[in-house]
N, C-alpha and C positions, 0 to 999 in steps of 0.2 A: 495219803499224799504220795509217798514213794519217790523213787528217783525218776528223772525225766527220761523219756523214751530216747534211746540211742546212746545214752551215757553208759560207760562200762561199770560193771559191778565192782564195788570197792573191796579190796582184799586187805585185811589187817594182819600184819605179822605178829608173831608171839611177843616181841618187844613192844610194839605199839599197843597191843592189848593190855599188857602188863602196866604200862604207863597210864593208860586211860582208866584201868580198874583202880589203881592206887589213887589217882586223882579223884575218882568218884567216891571212894571210901573216905577220903579226907574232906572233900568239898561238897559232896552230895551228888546224887545221880542226875537230877534235873539240870543244874548249872553245867555239869560236865557234858551232858548230852547237847546242850545248846552251844557250848564252846567248840565241840568237835563236829557239830552237825550230824549227830548219830541219834537214832531213836533211843529213848530212855529204856524201852523194853529190851533192846539188844544189849545195852550195858548191864541191865539187871540180870539177864541170862548169863552174861560173861562172869559177873560177880558170883552168881549161884554156882556155876561150874568151877570157878576159882576156889570157892570154899569147900565144895564136895571133893576136890582133888588135892586136899592138904595144902592149900594156898600156893598152888602152881597153875600157871596158865596152860591151857590145853591148846595144842596146835590144831588148825583146821584139818578136817579129814581129807578134804580135797580142795583144789583150787579150780574154780569153774572156768569154763572156756574150752575151746577146741585145742587139744595139745598138738594137733597136726598142722595148725594154721601157720606157725612160725616157719615150717619147712615148705609149705606150699606157696608161700609168697616169694621165696628166694629163687633167683634164676640159677645161680651157680652154688651148688652145695658142696661142701668139703666131703672127703671120703667118710669121715666120722659122722657127719650129719646125715649122709645117705644111709649109713648103717643104723643110726638111731631112728630115722624115719621108717625104714623097713621093719625094724624091731617093733616099733610102736604099732604099725599097721598089723603085724602078725599077732600082737597081744590083743588088739581090738577084735580081730577075726576069731581068736581063741575064745574070748569072752562071749562072742555071738554064738559060737558052737555050744558053749555051756548052757546058754539060755534057751537053746532049742530052735534057732533059726539061722538060715544061711542067706547070704547075699550073692546073687549070681550076676555075672556080666558086669554091666556098668553101674551097679548098685541100685538099679531101678526095680529089680525083681527080688522080692523077699519071699522065701519059701520057709514055712513053718514045719518042723518035723513033728511027727505024731508018735 
């Protein structure tokens, strides 16, 4: 089934996960999954991770999405936002160099280093 096309990916904070996990442990995985409209497999994986990490909720490794989008939509950026935007672009460029490819010009030409 999955989510409908065009809907954003749902992000669960550490507190939300903990609340859902505790409810699932008390009431069962299936009813909790129906209650929150989450797959029972996802909740089961959270519970497994919760137990493996000494009953602590593990924060997501990353939040999906384009981190540059919030800056590219704004017309007038503050000085701090300009610096954050530039810093983020440089970090992305640095990661690209580490992986062995460079983007030239308007990002349409990708050159792989050998």
